[in-house]
C-alpha positions as CSV (number, residue, x, y, z in Angstrom):
1,M,94.4,-10.3,23.0
2,D,93.2,-12.9,24.6
3,S,93.0,-15.8,23.5
4,D,91.9,-18.4,26.3
5,W,88.5,-18.6,25.6
6,E,86.1,-19.1,22.4
7,I,82.6,-18.7,22.2
8,P,81.2,-22.4,21.6
9,R,81.1,-22.9,17.7
10,D,77.1,-23.4,17.4
11,L,76.6,-19.9,18.7
12,Q,79.2,-18.6,16.6
13,P,78.4,-16.9,13.2
14,D,77.3,-18.0,9.2
15,P,78.7,-16.4,6.7
16,A,76.4,-18.3,5.2
17,E,73.9,-15.7,6.8
18,H,75.5,-12.7,5.4
19,D,75.7,-10.5,2.4
20,F,79.4,-10.0,3.6
21,D,82.4,-11.1,4.1
22,V,82.2,-11.8,7.5
23,D,86.1,-12.4,8.8
24,A,86.7,-9.1,6.7
25,A,84.4,-7.0,8.4
26,L,85.5,-9.2,12.4
27,R,89.1,-7.9,11.4
28,S,87.9,-3.8,12.4
29,V,86.8,-5.3,16.0
30,V,90.3,-4.4,18.0
31,G,91.2,-5.0,21.8
32,V,90.6,-1.9,23.4
33,K,92.9,-2.0,27.4
34,A,92.6,1.8,28.8
35,L,95.1,3.0,32.1
36,V,93.1,4.5,35.0
37,P,95.0,7.2,37.3
38,A,94.0,5.8,41.1
39,D,92.7,9.5,41.8
40,G,90.2,9.8,38.8
41,F,86.3,9.8,39.5
42,T,85.2,6.8,37.7
43,A,88.8,4.6,39.1
44,Q,86.5,3.5,41.7
45,T,83.6,1.9,40.0
46,L,85.2,1.5,37.1
47,G,88.6,-0.1,38.0
48,T,91.8,1.7,37.0
49,E,92.3,-1.5,33.7
50,R,89.2,-1.7,32.0
51,T,89.6,-4.3,29.0
52,G,86.7,-4.2,25.6
53,S,86.4,-3.8,21.8
54,G,86.6,-1.0,20.4
55,V,85.2,-0.7,16.1
56,V,87.1,1.3,13.2
57,I,84.4,3.4,12.1
58,R,86.9,5.5,9.1
59,P,90.8,4.3,8.0
60,D,92.5,7.2,9.6
61,G,91.7,4.7,12.9
62,L,89.2,6.4,14.5
63,I,87.3,4.0,16.2
64,A,84.3,3.9,18.0
65,T,83.8,2.0,21.4
66,I,81.9,2.8,24.1
67,G,82.3,5.6,26.8
68,Y,83.1,4.1,30.2
69,L,86.2,2.2,28.2
70,V,88.4,5.1,27.8
71,T,86.7,8.0,30.4
72,E,89.4,9.2,32.7
73,A,92.0,7.2,30.8
74,E,95.2,8.1,30.4
75,T,97.2,4.9,28.4
76,I,95.1,3.0,25.5
77,W,96.3,-0.1,23.8
78,L,94.6,-0.9,20.8
79,T,94.9,-4.8,19.8
80,T,94.6,-6.3,16.2
81,H,93.3,-9.6,15.0
82,D,96.8,-9.9,14.0
83,G,98.7,-9.3,17.1
84,R,100.0,-5.4,16.8
85,A,99.4,-3.5,19.4
86,I,99.2,-0.2,19.3
87,P,98.8,3.6,21.4
88,G,95.9,4.9,20.8
89,H,94.1,7.8,22.9
90,A,90.4,8.8,23.9
91,L,89.2,11.6,21.2
92,A,85.5,12.1,23.1
93,Y,82.8,10.7,25.0
94,D,79.4,11.5,24.8
95,F,77.0,11.3,28.5
96,E,73.6,11.3,26.1
97,T,74.8,8.0,24.4
98,G,77.3,6.2,25.7
99,F,79.7,6.6,22.9
100,G,83.4,6.8,23.2
101,L,85.9,7.9,20.8
102,I,89.7,6.0,19.8
103,Q,91.9,8.0,17.8
104,A,95.1,5.1,17.1
105,L,98.2,6.7,17.3
106,G,99.6,4.5,14.9
107,R,99.6,3.0,11.5
108,L,96.4,0.1,11.6
109,N,95.4,-1.2,8.3
110,L,92.3,-1.6,9.2
111,P,89.1,-2.0,7.2
112,A,86.6,0.7,7.8
113,L,82.5,-0.4,8.8
114,A,79.9,2.4,8.1
115,L,77.8,3.2,10.7
116,E,74.0,2.3,10.2
117,D,72.6,5.9,10.0
118,G,68.7,4.6,9.9
119,A,66.2,2.4,11.8
120,S,67.9,-1.3,10.7
121,P,67.8,-3.9,12.9
122,Q,64.8,-4.8,14.4
123,P,63.4,-7.7,16.5
124,G,63.9,-10.3,14.5
125,D,66.9,-9.8,12.4
126,I,70.0,-11.5,12.6
127,C,73.1,-10.4,14.3
128,I,76.8,-10.7,14.6
129,L,77.3,-8.6,18.6
130,A,81.5,-9.8,18.1
131,S,84.7,-8.9,21.3
132,A,87.8,-8.4,19.1
133,G,89.3,-11.8,18.4
134,G,86.9,-13.0,15.1
135,R,85.1,-15.5,14.1
136,K,86.4,-17.8,17.5
137,H,85.0,-14.1,19.6
138,A,81.8,-13.4,18.5
139,V,78.4,-14.2,18.4
140,R,75.4,-14.7,16.2
141,C,72.8,-12.9,17.7
142,T,69.3,-12.5,17.1
143,V,67.9,-8.5,18.3
144,A,65.5,-9.0,20.8
145,A,64.0,-6.1,21.2
146,R,63.9,-1.5,20.7
147,Q,63.2,-0.1,22.8
148,E,63.6,2.1,26.5
149,F,66.1,2.0,28.4
150,A,66.6,3.8,31.7
151,G,70.2,3.3,33.5
152,Y,70.4,4.1,37.2
153,W,73.8,6.5,36.0
154,E,71.3,9.4,34.9
155,Y,71.8,8.3,31.6
156,M,68.6,7.2,29.3
157,L,68.1,6.1,25.3
158,E,64.3,5.8,24.0
159,E,65.2,3.0,21.5
160,A,68.2,0.7,22.7
161,I,69.2,-2.3,21.1
162,F,68.6,-5.7,23.2
163,T,70.3,-8.6,21.4
164,A,70.1,-12.1,22.4
165,P,72.3,-14.7,23.6
166,A,74.6,-12.6,25.3
167,H,78.0,-12.1,24.4
168,P,79.7,-12.5,27.2
169,S,82.4,-9.5,26.4
170,W,80.1,-7.0,25.5
171,G,81.9,-3.6,26.4
172,G,82.0,-1.9,23.1
173,A,81.7,-5.0,20.7
174,G,80.3,-4.3,17.7
175,L,76.6,-5.6,16.7
176,L,77.0,-5.9,12.8
177,G,75.0,-6.7,10.3
178,G,72.7,-5.4,7.1
179,E,75.6,-5.0,4.3
180,G,78.6,-5.2,6.4
181,K,77.5,-2.1,8.4
182,L,78.2,-1.4,12.2
183,L,74.2,-1.1,14.0
184,G,75.4,-0.8,17.7
185,V,77.8,-0.6,20.3
186,G,77.9,-2.9,23.0
187,S,77.0,-1.5,26.8
188,L,75.4,-4.2,29.4
189,I,74.1,-7.5,30.3
190,M,70.8,-8.3,31.9
191,Q,68.5,-10.3,32.2
192,Q,65.0,-11.1,31.9
193,Q,62.5,-13.4,32.5
194,D,60.6,-15.1,29.9
195,S,57.2,-16.1,29.8
196,K,57.6,-19.5,31.8
197,G,59.7,-17.5,34.1
198,R,63.1,-18.9,32.9
199,R,66.8,-16.2,33.1
200,I,67.3,-14.8,29.6
201,D,70.5,-12.8,29.4
202,L,70.4,-10.3,27.1
203,N,73.0,-7.8,25.6
204,M,71.7,-3.9,25.9
205,V,73.6,-2.1,22.6
206,V,74.3,1.4,21.2
207,P,72.5,1.9,17.9
208,S,74.8,3.4,15.5
209,S,72.5,5.7,14.1
210,L,72.6,8.1,17.5
211,L,77.0,8.6,16.6
212,P,76.5,10.8,13.2
213,P,74.5,13.7,14.1
214,I,77.3,13.9,16.7
215,L,80.3,12.7,15.2
216,D,81.7,16.0,13.9
217,D,81.3,18.4,16.8
218,M,82.8,15.0,19.3
219,L,85.8,15.4,17.4
220,A,85.9,19.0,17.2
221,Y,85.8,19.7,21.0
222,G,85.5,16.0,22.8
223,R,81.6,16.3,23.1
224,P,78.0,17.6,21.4
225,N,78.5,21.3,21.4
226,K,74.9,22.2,23.1
227,P,74.4,22.9,26.6
228,A,75.6,19.6,29.5
229,R,72.4,18.1,30.9
230,P,72.6,18.4,34.8
231,W,74.1,16.0,36.7
232,L,73.3,15.2,40.6
233,G,75.8,12.4,40.9
234,L,72.3,10.1,42.3
235,Y,72.1,6.5,41.5
236,A,68.3,5.4,41.3
237,A,66.5,2.1,40.7
238,E,63.1,1.5,41.2
239,D,61.4,-0.4,43.1
240,D,57.4,-1.8,43.3
241,R,57.0,1.7,45.6
242,G,58.8,3.9,43.0
243,V,61.9,5.2,42.8
244,V,65.0,4.9,45.4
245,V,68.6,5.8,45.5
246,N,70.9,3.8,45.6
247,S,73.3,5.0,46.3
248,L,75.0,8.8,45.6
249,A,78.4,9.8,43.7
250,R,81.2,11.1,46.7
251,N,80.8,14.4,46.8
252,G,78.7,14.5,43.9
253,P,75.6,17.4,44.9
254,A,73.0,15.4,45.9
255,E,75.5,14.0,48.6
256,K,76.7,17.6,49.3
257,A,73.0,19.1,49.6
258,G,71.5,16.4,52.1
259,I,69.9,13.0,50.0
260,E,70.8,9.6,51.3
261,E,71.2,6.2,50.4
262,G,67.2,5.3,50.7
263,D,65.7,8.2,50.0
264,R,62.9,7.8,47.6
265,V,61.9,10.6,44.7
266,A,58.6,11.5,45.3
267,A,58.5,14.3,42.7
268,V,61.0,16.8,40.6
269,E,59.9,20.0,40.8
270,G,56.6,19.4,41.4
271,V,55.7,16.6,38.7
272,R,55.6,13.3,40.6
273,I,57.7,10.5,39.7
274,A,57.0,6.7,39.4
275,D,59.8,5.5,37.3
276,L,63.3,5.8,36.4
277,P,62.6,7.3,33.2
278,G,60.1,9.8,34.3
279,L,63.3,11.0,37.0
280,W,65.6,11.3,34.8
281,R,63.2,13.3,32.3
282,A,62.3,15.7,34.6
283,I,65.6,16.1,35.7
284,W,66.4,16.8,32.6
285,G,63.7,18.9,31.6
286,S,65.0,21.2,34.4
287,G,67.4,23.6,32.1
288,A,70.8,22.6,31.0
289,A,73.7,21.7,34.0
290,G,73.8,24.8,36.9
291,T,69.7,25.4,36.8
292,K,68.8,24.4,40.7
293,V,67.0,20.8,40.9
294,R,63.9,20.5,43.6
295,L,63.8,17.4,44.2
296,T,60.4,16.0,46.8
297,I,62.2,13.3,48.9
298,A,60.0,10.8,51.5
299,R,61.8,9.9,54.3
300,E,60.2,7.0,57.5
301,R,60.0,10.2,58.8
302,G,58.1,12.3,56.3
303,K,58.4,14.0,52.7
304,R,61.3,16.7,52.4
305,E,61.6,19.7,49.7
306,V,65.7,19.8,48.8
307,T,66.9,21.9,46.4
308,I,70.2,20.6,44.8
309,P,72.9,23.1,42.6
310,S,73.0,20.8,39.7
311,I,76.0,20.6,37.7
312,D,78.5,19.0,34.3
313,R,79.7,16.3,36.1
314,R,82.7,16.2,33.4
315,S,84.3,18.8,35.3
316,F,84.4,15.5,38.0
317,L,86.5,13.8,35.6
318,K,89.9,14.4,34.2
319,A,90.9,14.9,31.6
320,P,92.6,13.0,28.6
321,R,95.8,13.3,28.4
322,L,97.7,14.8,25.3
323,H,99.9,12.2,23.1
């Protein structure tokens, strides 16, 4: 376990602010190290060696984490608060929520945290965002907002959790609060400006309430048991003129259809697109994976229609290796 860094003491959680045993709950957060083959689809963008955290959610060693840590992982090692290293297996990854599941392949002997399945937390709530390593790797934070989040990689949450101050090791970190429940799992760090123009770093956290409805399916099938959303392999961003294509998945449907970096997505199936959430909703609303999606693309030379046969993005990924 990396112990070369520590959260400043004045930013660490205060056990007196919580009605649960903070140190016991923090033992449920474990280190995650995942090794991905160099020829994996995600290796170029996410790397072949990924480190972060996960949270024990069942006594049998089931761990919730953020899915990008374990996508295409062939080898996973879990590190406990007392320095034990235990192998794990990537069980599941849900592209819609972003959750990943790991099964420990040895005895963790750690407490399991209950999942918050309601509306908590809410703005103003005091919580703890913790990576593996106990209180010195945990931040006392406040929920800054619960609001929509759209990611450039064909991803969106209706009500993500945003916390401040930001945790420097956010990937898979556990957001703890309430009665010692797991409120969410850390996904990103983001920058915003306050009313005075100062930069504020925030963590975006995936709410735990999204996991219980799909947990049984993920354990049984490795994914929610429903048709996959259409995927185009199109990475987009917003600017003051609308939505622009920043990059493309290599050999993905959008690239094969002739979409280029710098293209602007003016419409989907004839419906005008003004922002990133609107783009993803329109693509997903066109049908399940495999459907053909018609985009109106604007370039300097004018507008043109492009029809893209979508796919299930899992077809691009290596399946987890069985142990």
